[in-house]
C-alpha atoms as one frame of an Amber mdcrd trajectory, in Angstrom:
protein
  50.534 -61.661  31.194  48.074 -60.409  32.736  49.211 -60.003  35.918  52.311
 -57.168  33.840  49.203 -55.676  32.213  47.518 -54.831  35.447  50.248 -54.202
  36.810  50.616 -51.216  34.086  46.980 -49.784  34.795  47.224 -49.059  38.084
  50.778 -47.402  37.366  48.693 -45.533  34.464  46.262 -44.178  37.388  48.689
 -43.510  39.670  50.558 -41.438  37.521  46.837 -39.041  36.574  47.753 -36.829
  39.554  51.219 -35.533  39.692  52.397 -34.663  42.920  53.625 -31.497  42.708
  50.039 -29.904  43.372  49.886 -28.985  46.888  50.203 -25.895  48.435  53.541
 -25.468  48.703  54.222 -26.173  45.041  52.618 -23.099  43.870  54.266 -19.809
  43.824  52.175 -16.397  42.891  52.687 -15.608  38.926  52.727 -19.434  37.676
  50.306 -20.134  34.877  49.641 -23.403  33.244  48.519 -24.642  30.626  46.349
 -27.848  31.078  46.456 -30.615  29.405  43.244 -32.053  28.507  40.277 -30.595
  26.100  36.647 -30.991  25.928  34.378 -31.414  23.180  30.909 -29.382  24.071
  28.231 -31.625  23.446  24.364 -31.386  23.464  23.477 -33.542  26.234  26.384
 -31.291  28.242  24.383 -28.430  27.619  20.769 -29.278  27.191  20.772 -31.983
  29.648  22.311 -30.070  32.714  20.079 -26.706  31.686  16.892 -28.540  32.125
  17.571 -30.819  34.817  18.208 -27.262  37.320  15.575 -26.277  35.172  17.242
 -22.917  33.331  14.213 -21.722  31.425  16.132 -19.348  29.014  15.388 -21.224
  25.839  18.237 -19.873  23.856  20.201 -22.891  25.915  17.575 -25.329  24.132
  15.245 -24.373  21.347  16.960 -24.859  18.010  14.041 -23.528  16.047  13.784
 -20.058  18.147  17.380 -19.221  18.033  17.224 -19.933  14.152  16.253 -15.726
  14.152  19.022 -14.984  16.820  22.186 -13.050  14.856  23.934 -16.205  16.818
  21.741 -19.047  14.952  21.939 -21.615  17.047  21.580 -23.094  20.822  24.166
 -21.740  23.213  25.023 -23.659  25.679  24.285 -22.095  29.623  26.546 -20.248
  31.150  27.155 -22.626  34.445  28.198 -25.387  31.619  30.912 -23.414  30.685
  31.991 -22.327  33.693  31.989 -26.119  35.478  34.086 -27.259  32.349  36.604
 -24.786  32.115  37.030 -25.304  35.578  36.691 -28.929  35.670  39.484 -29.196
  33.270  41.721 -27.317  36.008  40.833 -29.270  38.630  43.228 -32.399  38.112
  46.533 -29.558  38.747  44.805 -27.316  40.758  41.844 -29.037  42.688  43.410
 -32.619  43.718  44.731 -31.268  47.169  41.558 -29.298  47.852  40.252 -29.669
  51.085  37.257 -27.091  50.492  36.252 -24.990  47.742  35.811 -21.033  49.415
  34.448 -18.893  46.558  34.036 -18.055  42.837  34.135 -14.286  42.068  34.877
 -12.128  39.010  32.744 -14.717  37.005  32.849 -13.657  33.384  31.546 -14.720
  29.669  33.647 -13.501  26.871  31.834 -15.249  23.837  29.097 -18.184  23.676
  29.657 -21.867  23.481  28.038 -23.809  20.552  27.774 -27.231  20.657  31.091
 -28.946  18.829  33.261 -26.640  20.698  36.177 -27.612  21.953  37.363 -25.470
  25.432  40.649 -25.350  26.556  41.583 -24.323  30.225  44.126 -21.880  32.095
  45.422 -21.486  35.421  47.027 -18.406  36.865  48.260 -18.383  40.636  47.284
 -14.529  42.074  47.435 -15.287  45.435  48.039 -17.772  48.554  48.167 -17.209
  52.191  47.559 -18.584  55.412  43.743 -19.783  56.165  41.960 -18.681  59.116
  38.866 -20.679  59.074  36.794 -18.657  62.137  37.601 -15.728  60.738  36.675
 -16.441  57.309  33.115 -17.709  58.738  34.100 -21.100  57.762  34.074 -22.757
  61.666  33.913 -25.943  60.078  37.217 -25.818  58.617  38.754 -24.226  61.855
  40.333 -27.426  62.796  43.170 -27.298  59.965  45.823 -25.870  61.180  48.508
 -23.290  59.074  50.887 -26.705  58.945  48.412 -28.674  57.744  46.938 -26.076
  54.660  46.469 -22.843  53.002  44.328 -20.934  50.577  45.426 -20.303  46.634
  43.288 -17.784  44.638  43.562 -18.634  41.190  42.778 -17.222  37.704  41.253
 -19.365  35.515  39.939 -18.905  31.993  38.946 -21.030  28.612  39.540 -20.575
  25.070  37.219 -22.435  22.649  39.634 -24.495  19.433  39.549 -21.566  17.159
  41.445 -19.515  20.421  38.814 -16.934  21.123  38.242 -16.874  25.459  35.214
 -17.774  26.098  34.864 -17.804  30.265  37.199 -16.028  32.686  37.057 -16.075
  36.819  38.814 -15.970  40.604  38.428 -18.760  42.608  39.601 -19.603  45.867
  40.623 -23.404  47.353  41.723 -24.804  50.249  44.587 -27.030  49.542  46.651
 -29.781  51.952  49.975 -28.538  52.742  52.282 -32.253  52.459  52.542 -31.910
  56.070  48.696 -32.678  56.420  48.092 -36.296  57.623  44.484 -38.148  57.660
  42.354 -37.670  60.284  40.912 -41.062  62.198  37.124 -41.073  62.155  34.747
 -41.253  65.494  33.808 -44.537  66.196  30.332 -44.910  64.267  27.885 -45.858
  67.785  25.963 -49.081  67.366  21.999 -48.914  66.942  19.870 -49.903  69.389
  17.145 -51.666  68.246  13.389 -51.044  69.557  12.717 -54.235  71.051  16.437
 -53.716  73.220  15.115 -50.409  74.885  11.578 -51.667  75.740  13.535 -55.145
  77.152  16.313 -52.335  78.703  13.215 -49.929  80.388  11.456 -53.096  81.834
  14.767 -54.244  83.265  15.226 -50.714  84.893  11.573 -50.920  87.060  11.639
 -51.051  90.724  11.253 -54.796  91.720   8.318 -53.331  93.763   6.415 -51.869
  90.773   6.766 -55.463  89.004   5.749 -57.539  92.138   2.753 -54.585  91.971
   1.855 -55.521  88.560   1.940 -59.046  88.798   0.189 -59.047  91.898  -3.001
 -57.252  90.015  -2.987 -59.436  87.199  -3.013 -62.676  89.500  -6.400 -60.877
  91.425  -7.891 -60.644  88.345  -7.138 -63.571  86.628  -8.769 -65.558  89.891
 -11.575 -63.372  89.837 -12.642 -64.325  86.297 -11.156 -67.986  86.295  -8.852
 -67.798  84.093  -5.030 -68.642  83.914  -3.295 -65.748  83.669  -0.860 -65.600
  80.235   3.285 -65.836  80.366   4.740 -63.432  78.238   7.416 -64.832  75.877
């Protein structure tokens, strides 16, 4: 019975990511309504606002906002954008190799604690990617048969149907022909003791003999026997 339950859990986990979100699966003009919604809680807004040191009190001072026409704290725009794009990620980012840019970001309606956000996406453009021409040399090794660039328009609405956010996002997505790359083997760490031993072994024999001779002469002169290093 336990084995069946585990098998069902594995099947459910695998089905969370569809197999139709590679570069070839998107077509210009496609529009998606993403499955999940997210209710914005106080911790989502206030914690992140303070962690990134955003000092605008509209995001964390309820007393101050009572005199504002809105009447309540409003969610930091960075949080709103992250939540909307995050809700779109399962469909538009599971095969991403790199995020290339965000543009035309607009915040249309304030988001309050307790609002629930839903996300939508539209495919605006598809094209081959040239990492060197784009100034992303670290991505230039991805060939046109492995990856391509997609430009999405993302927007989010609240549970009242009001537009709260919109913006464009460029992302480098895997093609179906993308294969895993072998990582370079890690070099073994060398201990400091091993380095000293190797350096000593590389010294010329004449230098070692001269050092031993000087130590023996000094020992005879002082009447003590030289200590052997262990």
